C-alpha positions in Angstrom: 28.9 33.8 -10.4 26.3 35.9 -8.7 26.3 38.4 -11.2 26.0 35.9 -14.1 22.4 36.0 -14.5 21.2 36.9 -17.9 18.8 40.0 -17.0 21.5 41.5 -14.8 23.8 41.5 -17.7 21.1 43.1 -19.6 21.0 46.1 -17.1 24.6 46.4 -17.7 24.0 46.8 -21.6 21.2 49.1 -21.0 23.2 51.4 -18.8 26.2 51.4 -20.9 23.9 52.3 -23.9 22.3 55.1 -22.1 25.6 56.9 -21.3 27.1 56.3 -24.7 24.0 56.4 -26.8 25.8 53.7 -28.9 23.4 50.6 -29.6 25.5 47.4 -29.6 23.7 44.5 -31.0 26.1 42.1 -29.0 27.4 41.6 -25.4 29.7 39.0 -24.2 30.4 37.7 -20.8 33.9 36.3 -19.6 35.2 35.0 -16.2 39.0 35.3 -15.6 41.0 32.8 -13.6 40.0 34.5 -10.3 36.2 34.1 -10.9 35.7 37.9 -11.8 33.1 38.5 -14.5 33.5 41.4 -17.1 31.3 42.2 -20.1 32.2 43.6 -23.4 30.6 44.3 -27.1 33.8 42.6 -28.4 34.0 38.8 -28.6 36.9 37.1 -27.0 38.5 33.5 -26.2 36.1 31.9 -23.9 33.6 34.7 -23.8 30.0 33.7 -24.1 27.3 35.8 -26.0 24.3 36.9 -24.1 20.6 37.3 -25.4 19.6 41.0 -25.4 16.1 41.5 -24.5 14.0 44.6 -24.9 14.8 47.2 -22.1 12.5 49.5 -20.1 12.9 53.3 -19.7 15.1 54.4 -17.0 16.6 57.7 -15.8 20.0 58.5 -14.0 19.7 60.5 -10.6 22.3 62.5 -8.8 23.0 61.7 -5.3 23.3 64.4 -2.5 24.5 62.3 0.3 24.4 58.6 2.0 22.3 58.5 4.8 23.2 54.8 6.0 24.1 51.5 4.6 20.8 50.7 2.8 19.4 54.5 2.2 20.7 57.6 0.4 19.4 61.0 -0.6 18.9 62.4 -4.2 19.8 65.9 -5.1 16.0 66.6 -5.2 15.5 65.6 -1.6 13.8 62.2 -2.1 15.3 59.4 -0.1 16.1 55.9 -1.9 16.0 52.7 0.1 17.8 49.6 -1.7 15.2 47.0 -2.2 15.5 43.6 -1.1 17.8 44.1 1.9 18.6 45.5 5.3 21.8 47.0 6.7 22.4 47.3 10.6 21.6 50.8 12.1 24.4 53.5 12.4 22.7 54.8 15.4 21.0 58.0 16.0 17.9 59.7 18.0 15.8 56.6 17.4 18.1 53.8 16.9 21.0 52.2 18.7 24.3 51.7 16.8 24.4 47.9 15.4 27.5 45.8 14.6 28.2 46.5 11.0 26.3 49.3 10.3 29.0 52.1 10.0 30.9 49.7 8.0 27.9 49.5 5.4 27.6 53.1 5.5 31.3 53.5 4.4 30.8 50.8 1.9 28.1 52.5 0.2 29.6 56.1 0.4 32.7 54.7 -1.5 30.6 52.9 -4.1 28.5 56.1 -4.9 31.1 58.6 -4.8 30.6 59.4 -8.4 27.2 60.9 -7.3 25.1 59.3 -10.2 23.0 56.1 -10.4 20.4 54.5 -12.4 17.1 53.5 -10.2 15.1 50.6 -11.2 11.5 50.2 -9.4 9.6 46.9 -8.6 5.8 47.0 -8.2 5.7 49.1 -5.1 7.7 52.2 -5.7 7.4 53.8 -2.2 7.0 52.9 1.6 5.2 54.4 4.1 8.0 56.8 4.9 8.0 58.1 1.3 11.2 56.6 0.5 11.7 55.3 -3.2 12.1 51.7 -3.2 14.8 50.7 -6.0 17.3 48.5 -7.4 20.4 50.8 -7.7 22.7 50.4 -10.8 26.1 52.2 -11.2 27.0 53.8 -14.6 29.3 50.8 -15.2 26.3 48.3 -14.6 27.2 47.4 -11.1 24.3 46.2 -9.0 24.5 47.8 -5.8 21.7 45.8 -3.9 23.7 42.4 -5.1 27.2 43.8 -4.4 26.5 44.8 -0.5 24.9 41.4 0.0 27.8 39.8 -1.6 30.3 41.5 0.4 28.1 40.5 3.7 27.3 44.2 4.7 23.6 43.4 4.4 20.8 40.7 4.9 18.1 39.8 2.6 14.9 41.5 3.6 12.2 40.7 0.7 8.9 42.2 1.4 6.1 41.1 -1.2 5.0 42.0 -3.5 8.5 43.6 -4.6 10.4 40.4 -5.4 12.5 41.2 -8.4 16.0 39.6 -8.4 15.1 37.7 -5.2 16.9 34.5 -6.2 19.9 36.6 -7.1 19.7 38.3 -3.7 19.5 35.1 -1.9 22.6 33.8 -3.9 24.5 36.7 -3.2 23.8 36.6 0.4 24.7 32.8 0.3 28.1 33.6 -1.0 28.9 36.1 1.8 27.5 33.6 4.4 29.7 30.7 3.1 32.8 32.9 3.0 31.9 34.3 6.6 32.2 38.0 5.2 30.9 40.9 7.0 28.4 40.4 9.6 28.3 36.5 9.0 31.6 36.6 11.0 30.2 38.6 13.8 29.0 36.8 17.2 26.2 39.1 17.4 24.6 37.8 14.6 25.0 33.8 14.9 22.1 31.8 15.1 21.0 30.9 18.7 18.2 28.6 20.1 14.8 30.2 19.6 14.2 29.7 23.3 16.7 32.5 23.9 14.4 35.2 22.6 14.0 37.7 25.2 13.5 41.7 25.6 17.2 42.3 24.9 16.8 41.1 21.1 17.0 44.0 19.2 17.2 44.5 15.3 17.9 41.6 12.7 18.2 38.2 14.6 18.8 34.5 13.8 17.2 31.7 16.0 17.0 27.9 15.7 13.9 26.1 16.5 11.5 23.2 15.5 8.0 24.3 15.1 5.5 21.5 16.6 1.9 22.7 15.2 0.2 25.1 12.7 -2.5 27.7 13.8 -4.4 29.5 11.0 -6.1 32.9 11.8 -8.0 35.5 9.7 -5.1 37.2 8.7 -1.9 35.1 9.7 -1.0 31.6 9.7 1.4 30.7 12.6 4.2 28.0 13.1 4.0 27.4 16.9 7.3 26.6 18.7 5.9 27.0 22.4 2.8 28.3 23.8 4.8 31.7 24.2 6.6 31.6 20.9 5.9 31.5 17.1 6.4 32.8 13.8 3.5 34.3 11.4 3.1 34.3 7.7 0.4 36.7 6.3 -2.1 34.6 4.7 -1.6 36.9 1.4 1.8 35.5 1.2 1.3 31.7 1.7 1.6 31.1 -1.9 5.2 32.1 -2.0 6.0 29.2 0.7 5.9 25.4 0.3 2.9 24.0 2.4 3.5 24.8 6.0 3.4 21.3 7.0 6.8 20.9 5.2 8.4 22.8 8.0 6.8 20.6 11.0 9.3 18.7 13.0 12.2 20.4 11.0 15.0 22.1 12.4 14.6 25.7 11.1 16.6 28.7 11.1 14.3 31.9 11.3 15.6 35.2 10.2 14.1 38.6 11.4 12.9 40.9 13.9 11.2 39.7 17.1 7.9 41.5 18.4 6.5 41.2 21.7 3.1 41.3 23.1 3.3 40.9 26.8 5.1 37.6 27.3 4.3 36.3 24.1 7.1 36.7 21.2 6.7 36.2 17.7 8.5 37.1 14.3 6.8 38.2 10.9 8.0 36.1 8.1 7.4 37.6 4.7 9.6 35.6 2.4 10.7 32.1 2.3 14.6 33.4 2.2 14.0 34.0 6.2 12.9 30.8 7.0 15.6 28.0 6.3 15.6 24.2 6.8 18.4 23.0 8.2 
């Protein structure tokens, strides 16, 4: 199961300990006939005992309001951005509404209705907009970042050096994609030939193409599809990827945002999860 990773369970235990101030020495994981995962400090038939590791210090925060599907505001006025994912825009002064954006916001509002969350930070704690970047947990241990992906309401967007829970986030997305949940059932988010990149492509997109060559520069290395279309990877992030020659001649799905420079189109790829061999 997607929430069956050991350190996710550890966070569940930590949260429960924080709330109750009781320090259980054991925690058990069980799965029912519908595949639902539950945790308990009491053993039961078929339950598996989990190893408990040392826990970092965390604090609970009160929520004032939900801004959109991946951002909410704390009572102290700080904005919190869910790490490792992106939801469609809800529309506003600077952005057009994107399919699925309102559904993601409503889902997050329902999940955060109790107004209290636990925040866990990665290496970079704040973005250029001064938003806190966090993994968010409910008092019952539910990992919101994973859950919104598992429900097909968001897409994985991992930006190094923040990479905590990357494997679990990708698995959550794969589950939703396989089940055709949320945006994965919408025509607007289906993969299209990369030759169809145009000025009308806004927001997060999926394209299919085959790179034919590699061009290395001082800051970026590019996979070239045509003389007017490429994807670029920061040289500082190349260690996260297999050798780029691995991708040459292969049918790839590229996920992300299109940038334009005159008649040239490019996509910045920051993590291997956005570059999939088909």
